[in-house]
C-alpha positions in Angstrom: 174.2 22.9 105.0 172.3 26.2 104.9 169.8 24.9 107.5 172.7 23.9 109.8 174.2 27.4 109.5 170.9 29.0 110.7 169.8 26.4 113.3 173.1 24.8 114.3 176.4 25.6 116.0 177.4 28.3 113.5 174.8 30.7 114.9 174.6 29.5 118.6 176.7 32.5 119.7 174.4 34.9 117.9 171.2 33.3 119.3 172.5 33.0 122.9 169.8 34.0 125.4 170.2 37.4 127.0 168.4 39.2 129.7 166.7 41.9 127.6 163.3 43.5 127.4 162.1 42.3 124.1 161.8 38.7 122.8 161.6 37.8 119.1 161.2 34.5 117.3 162.8 34.5 113.8 161.0 32.7 111.0 163.9 32.6 108.5 161.8 31.7 105.4 162.7 28.9 103.0 164.7 31.1 100.6 166.8 32.6 103.3 167.3 29.3 105.0 168.4 27.4 101.9 169.8 30.0 99.5 170.9 33.0 101.6 171.7 32.0 105.2 173.9 35.0 105.7 170.8 37.2 105.5 169.3 35.3 108.5 172.5 35.7 110.4 172.5 39.5 109.7 168.9 39.7 110.9 169.8 38.1 114.2 172.9 40.3 114.7 170.9 43.5 114.1 168.1 42.5 116.4 170.5 41.4 119.2 172.4 44.7 118.9 169.0 46.5 119.4 168.5 44.5 122.6 166.2 41.7 121.5 166.5 38.1 122.8 166.2 36.1 119.5 165.3 32.5 119.0 164.4 30.3 116.1 161.3 28.0 116.6 162.7 24.6 115.8 159.4 23.1 114.4 158.6 26.0 112.1 159.1 25.3 108.4 157.4 26.8 105.4 154.4 29.2 105.4 152.8 27.3 102.5 152.9 30.2 100.0 154.2 28.3 97.0 151.4 25.7 97.1 148.8 28.4 97.9 149.9 30.6 95.0 149.7 27.5 92.7 146.1 26.8 93.7 146.8 23.8 96.0 145.0 25.0 99.1 144.8 21.6 100.9 148.5 21.0 100.4 149.4 24.5 101.4 147.4 24.1 104.6 149.2 20.9 105.4 152.6 22.6 105.1 151.5 25.8 106.9 149.9 24.0 109.8 153.2 22.9 111.2 154.5 26.4 111.2 151.2 27.7 112.7 151.5 25.3 115.6 155.1 26.2 116.2 154.3 30.0 116.3 151.1 29.5 118.3 153.1 27.7 121.1 155.3 30.8 121.6 154.6 33.0 124.6 152.2 35.8 123.9 154.9 38.5 124.5 157.1 37.1 121.7 156.9 38.9 118.4 157.6 36.9 115.2 160.1 38.5 112.8 159.9 37.5 109.1 162.7 38.9 106.8 160.5 38.8 103.7 157.4 40.8 102.8 155.9 37.9 100.9 156.0 35.4 103.7 154.9 37.9 106.2 151.9 38.6 103.9 151.1 35.0 103.6 150.9 34.6 107.4 149.2 37.9 108.2 146.8 38.2 105.2 146.3 34.8 103.7 146.6 32.2 106.4 143.1 32.9 107.8 141.6 32.5 104.3 143.7 29.4 103.6 142.5 27.6 106.7 139.0 28.7 106.2 138.7 27.5 102.6 140.2 24.1 103.6 137.5 23.7 106.3 139.6 24.4 109.4 138.0 27.4 111.1 139.8 26.7 114.4 143.1 27.0 112.6 141.8 30.1 110.8 141.1 31.8 114.2 144.5 30.8 115.5 146.1 32.2 112.4 144.4 35.6 113.0 145.8 35.6 116.5 149.3 34.6 115.4 149.3 37.1 112.5 148.8 39.9 115.0 152.3 39.2 116.4 154.0 38.9 113.0 156.3 41.7 111.9 158.3 42.0 108.7 161.9 42.7 109.5 162.1 46.4 108.5 158.7 47.1 110.2 160.0 45.7 113.5 163.3 47.4 113.4 161.9 50.8 112.3 159.3 50.7 115.1 162.1 50.2 117.7 164.8 52.4 116.1 166.1 55.0 118.6 168.6 57.1 116.5 171.4 54.6 117.0 171.9 54.7 113.2 175.2 53.5 111.7 177.5 54.3 108.8 177.3 52.7 105.3 179.1 54.2 102.3 177.3 53.6 99.1 174.9 54.8 96.4 171.8 52.6 96.9 168.6 51.9 95.0 165.7 50.4 97.0 163.3 47.8 95.5 159.7 47.8 96.8 158.6 44.2 96.6 155.0 43.6 95.6 153.5 41.9 98.7 155.3 44.2 101.1 154.2 47.3 99.3 150.7 46.4 98.1 149.5 44.1 100.9 151.4 45.2 104.0 151.6 48.8 102.9 155.2 49.0 104.1 156.9 51.6 101.9 158.3 53.8 104.6 160.2 51.6 107.1 163.0 50.3 104.8 163.5 53.7 103.2 163.7 55.5 106.6 166.2 52.9 107.9 168.5 53.4 104.9 168.0 57.2 105.3 169.3 57.1 108.9 172.7 55.7 107.8 175.5 58.2 107.5 177.1 58.0 104.1 174.3 56.1 102.5 172.8 57.9 99.4 169.4 56.5 98.4 168.8 57.4 94.8 165.5 58.0 93.2 164.4 55.2 90.8 161.5 55.4 88.5 160.9 51.7 88.6 161.3 51.2 92.4 157.7 50.1 92.8 157.5 48.1 89.6 157.3 44.2 89.9 160.6 42.5 89.3 158.9 39.6 87.5 159.8 36.9 90.0 156.4 36.0 91.4 157.4 32.6 92.7 156.0 30.0 90.3 155.2 32.7 87.8 158.9 32.9 86.9 158.9 29.1 86.2 155.6 29.0 84.3 156.2 32.2 82.4 160.0 32.6 82.1 160.0 34.9 79.1 157.6 37.3 80.7 159.4 37.1 84.0 162.7 38.0 82.4 161.2 40.8 80.3 159.8 42.4 83.5 163.1 42.1 85.3 165.0 43.6 82.4 162.6 46.5 82.1 163.1 47.3 85.8 166.9 46.9 85.5 167.1 49.2 82.5 165.7 51.9 84.7 168.1 51.0 87.5 171.0 51.5 85.1 170.0 55.1 84.6 170.3 55.9 88.4 174.0 55.1 88.6 173.3 53.1 91.8 176.1 50.9 93.1 173.9 48.6 95.1 170.4 47.3 94.8 168.7 46.7 98.2 165.4 45.1 99.1 163.6 43.1 101.8 162.6 40.0 99.9 165.4 37.7 99.1 163.4 36.0 96.3 163.1 39.2 94.4 166.8 40.0 95.0 167.8 36.5 93.8 165.8 37.0 90.6 167.2 40.4 89.8 170.8 39.5 90.7 170.5 36.6 88.3 169.5 39.0 85.5 172.1 41.6 86.4 174.9 39.0 86.2 173.6 37.6 82.9 173.6 41.1 81.5 177.2 41.7 82.7 176.3 44.3 85.3 178.3 44.7 88.5 175.7 46.2 90.8 175.9 44.7 94.2 172.6 43.1 95.5 171.9 43.0 99.2 169.1 42.4 101.7 168.4 45.4 104.0 169.5 43.3 107.0 172.9 42.9 105.5 173.2 46.6 104.9 172.2 47.4 108.5 174.5 44.7 109.9 177.5 46.1 108.0 176.6 49.6 109.1 176.7 48.6 112.7 173.0 49.6 113.1 171.8 49.3 116.7 175.2 49.5 118.2 175.4 51.5 121.4 178.6 52.9 122.8 179.6 51.3 126.1 
């Protein structure tokens, strides 16, 4: 059902082709597609308000990150190859928007290595080319932001996800986007760069450690008085929201795209 929401009739009006300068292909990611489709819809709405013509490559699936992280390089390459082909077929002027730092990192940083170690140097070269057009959501939006801003009332804490911060070095874009929203107070948080403990399969194989890491981070969050927890990786947000609810906390958890969408970011008068 989630897949239908992103790729089917529910989003046709949002994805309608427009005559605009920039073209973007959205790679929704598995977590957004299956668990949080509203995030994908918010991404499209924000990009369209900014003037982008947005499409979703029908044949793109998973980036292969779960298998790669688990040490199954051959299986990861088999999964990733379908998405690589789908993205490589896009016109060269089409940017690829990924609303997750971890998946964007997999494509930009680890795909060339993945295909190389599995003996496919041709795919490795293609991956380097495709990776040059891949942009994490906040990175793409911040680069095109033109003071259209928006309004969002709330006291917000921002979570820096590990791949996005440490591999892509994208600390500034999401904070700057939150900072340009009238009424949005971004609080200082001593644990904002600390790992939430999700780590994909890590949270399955080492649940006790994963939970302890999340709770340590959320203990620090409680001290900020934040009303909302915002991030750019839905997997991290899902993990922390689960712990917040288990602890009885009522902090709202949202992807940056949802915040920008509700704020009317990118809207131009007239």
